[in-house]
C-alpha positions in Angstrom: 77.0 144.1 -22.1 77.3 141.6 -24.4 80.6 141.7 -26.7 82.0 139.8 -30.0 85.0 139.0 -31.2 85.1 138.2 -34.7 88.7 137.2 -36.7 90.1 134.9 -39.4 91.1 131.5 -38.4 94.4 131.6 -37.4 97.2 128.8 -36.6 98.7 128.1 -33.4 98.0 132.0 -32.9 99.9 134.6 -30.8 99.3 135.5 -27.0 97.0 138.8 -27.8 94.4 136.2 -29.9 93.4 134.8 -27.0 93.2 138.1 -24.7 90.6 138.9 -27.6 88.8 134.8 -27.0 89.0 135.5 -23.3 87.7 138.9 -23.3 84.3 138.5 -25.5 81.0 136.5 -25.0 81.2 135.1 -27.9 83.8 134.1 -31.1 83.2 133.8 -34.4 85.3 132.3 -36.5 85.7 134.3 -40.0 86.0 132.5 -43.0 84.5 134.0 -45.8 86.5 136.4 -47.4 89.5 136.0 -49.6 92.4 133.7 -48.6 95.7 136.3 -48.0 99.3 134.3 -48.5 101.7 134.2 -46.0 99.0 136.0 -43.3 98.9 133.4 -40.1 96.0 131.2 -41.1 98.2 128.7 -41.9 101.5 129.6 -40.3 102.7 131.1 -37.1 106.5 131.7 -35.2 108.3 129.5 -33.0 112.1 130.0 -31.2 114.7 128.1 -33.5 117.5 126.5 -32.3 120.2 129.1 -31.2 119.1 132.6 -31.7 115.9 133.8 -33.8 113.0 132.0 -34.7 111.5 130.1 -37.3 107.8 129.4 -38.8 106.0 125.9 -38.4 103.3 126.0 -41.0 100.5 123.6 -43.1 101.3 123.0 -46.5 98.1 123.9 -48.7 96.9 123.0 -51.3 97.4 125.2 -55.1 94.7 127.3 -55.4 93.2 131.0 -56.9 94.1 134.3 -56.3 90.3 134.4 -54.3 89.8 131.7 -52.9 87.6 132.2 -49.7 89.8 131.3 -46.7 86.5 128.5 -46.4 87.6 127.3 -49.0 91.5 126.5 -48.3 92.5 122.7 -48.8 95.3 121.3 -46.4 97.7 119.0 -48.6 97.4 116.1 -46.9 99.5 114.0 -48.9 103.2 115.2 -47.2 103.4 114.1 -43.3 103.6 118.0 -42.7 102.4 116.9 -38.6 105.6 115.4 -37.2 107.5 117.6 -39.1 106.1 120.4 -36.4 106.5 118.2 -33.8 110.6 117.5 -34.9 110.3 121.2 -35.0 109.3 121.4 -31.3 112.0 119.2 -30.0 114.9 121.9 -29.2 112.6 122.8 -26.4 112.9 120.0 -24.4 117.0 120.8 -23.6 115.5 124.5 -21.6 111.4 125.0 -21.7 110.0 123.4 -18.4 106.2 122.3 -19.9 108.0 120.6 -23.2 105.6 117.8 -22.6 102.4 119.4 -21.1 102.4 121.5 -24.7 104.1 118.7 -26.7 101.2 117.2 -26.6 98.6 119.9 -26.9 99.9 120.4 -30.2 99.1 116.5 -30.8 95.9 117.0 -29.6 95.3 120.5 -31.7 96.4 118.6 -34.6 94.5 115.5 -34.0 92.0 116.2 -36.1 90.7 113.9 -39.6 90.2 116.9 -41.9 91.6 118.8 -44.8 90.3 121.8 -44.1 92.4 124.5 -42.8 89.1 126.3 -40.9 88.2 122.7 -39.5 92.5 122.4 -38.3 92.6 125.7 -36.8 89.5 125.6 -35.3 90.0 122.7 -33.0 93.3 124.1 -32.6 91.9 127.5 -30.5 89.3 124.8 -28.7 92.0 122.6 -27.5 94.3 125.2 -26.4 91.6 126.9 -24.4 90.6 124.1 -23.0 94.2 123.9 -21.9 94.1 127.4 -20.5 90.7 127.1 -18.8 89.4 129.7 -21.1 85.5 129.8 -22.4 85.5 129.4 -26.2 82.1 129.9 -27.4 82.6 129.7 -30.7 80.7 129.5 -34.2 82.0 129.3 -37.9 80.5 132.3 -40.2 80.5 130.2 -43.4 78.5 127.6 -41.4 76.0 130.2 -39.8 74.0 131.0 -42.5 73.2 134.0 -41.1 71.4 137.0 -43.0 73.1 140.4 -42.7 72.7 143.4 -44.3 75.3 143.7 -47.7 78.3 145.2 -47.1 79.9 148.0 -48.9 83.2 147.9 -47.2 85.4 145.9 -45.2 84.3 147.3 -41.6 80.8 146.9 -41.9 81.7 142.7 -42.0 81.8 143.4 -38.0 79.5 145.9 -37.7 76.8 143.8 -39.4 77.3 140.3 -37.7 77.0 141.8 -34.3 73.5 143.7 -35.4 72.2 140.2 -37.2 73.4 138.7 -33.7 72.1 141.1 -31.2 75.3 142.0 -29.3 75.8 145.3 -28.2 79.8 145.2 -27.9 81.9 144.5 -30.8 85.2 144.1 -29.9 88.7 144.2 -32.5 92.4 144.5 -31.9 93.8 148.1 -32.5 95.4 146.8 -36.0 92.1 147.3 -37.2 90.8 150.6 -36.3 91.2 152.6 -40.0 88.6 149.7 -41.7 86.1 150.9 -39.1 83.7 153.5 -38.9 82.8 154.6 -35.3 79.7 156.8 -36.9 78.0 153.9 -37.9 78.8 151.6 -35.1 77.2 155.0 -32.9 74.4 154.8 -35.3 74.0 151.3 -34.8 73.9 151.5 -30.8 77.0 149.0 -31.4 80.0 150.2 -28.5 83.2 149.4 -30.5 86.1 149.1 -28.6 89.9 148.1 -29.7 91.7 145.8 -27.1 95.3 145.5 -26.9 98.0 143.0 -25.7 100.7 144.3 -24.2 102.9 140.8 -25.2 105.0 140.9 -21.9 108.5 139.3 -22.0 108.9 136.4 -20.4 111.8 134.1 -19.7 112.8 131.9 -22.9 116.2 130.7 -21.0 118.6 132.9 -23.7 120.0 136.5 -23.2 117.4 138.3 -25.7 113.7 137.7 -26.1 111.6 137.2 -29.1 108.3 138.8 -28.6 104.9 138.3 -30.6 105.7 134.2 -31.7 102.8 131.4 -31.4 101.1 130.6 -28.0 103.3 127.7 -28.2 106.4 129.6 -26.7 104.7 131.3 -23.9 102.8 128.2 -22.8 106.4 125.8 -22.8 107.5 128.4 -20.0 104.7 129.3 -18.7 102.3 127.1 -16.5 98.5 127.7 -16.7 98.3 130.7 -14.4 101.4 132.2 -15.8 100.3 132.2 -19.4 96.8 134.1 -18.0 98.2 136.4 -16.6 100.1 137.1 -19.8 96.6 137.3 -21.7 95.0 139.3 -19.1 97.7 142.1 -19.6 95.6 143.9 -21.5 94.5 148.0 -22.5 91.7 149.0 -23.8 91.7 151.9 -26.4 89.5 153.9 -27.5 91.4 155.8 -30.4 88.4 158.2 -31.0 89.4 160.0 -27.5 92.7 159.6 -27.7 92.1 157.4 -24.1 92.9 154.0 -23.0 93.1 152.6 -19.7 95.1 149.3 -18.4 93.1 145.9 -17.5 96.1 143.5 -16.2 93.9 141.2 -14.2 
């Protein structure tokens, strides 16, 4: 079976995003729906000095409420890249892979663009290369793909999967409610949900902060260990209340 993942372009996303990339055959960066402010497209979370977490973020130009993701423009007249790198400085005292990951972040941000989509695509490409994960992706708005009319949000994935002739669509479990299992079955497409365990790792502090950016994972884990965290997943079938682990 050939599987596909379709997700909005997130900024240095958490470990579960890379689980989905790794366990699908093709990736579609989905950028034609409305941009939702204060989601994961322009920001993510890392540790802050002491306790707790902080945001790293990309400043954006003002835009109307209904602007699609593909038209969101980065505010490049401020030095936001250096600010992000300065926010990582405190990791140097405790993170064994500080130098490697700082270089990774620099490479991810090192693209001459004002498009948040292109920036995040480059970040995903650079990070997957570092993790030795194949990343076969396309940006939906650039594909000129003809699909059937979409009448509700769950049909985007259905019609894209069908148009590209994939037989399996995999999504995080948080999106269960927007999909119709019957519609996928009628199209002979398997609908599957993948959940990452967000397994704790040693952050060199008393309490673990889960669900942070992949930056944090890589600061404290070598490539092999990071991939073990990425592979600590469970495939869920919410329609039969069954699931199975796939800890590789």
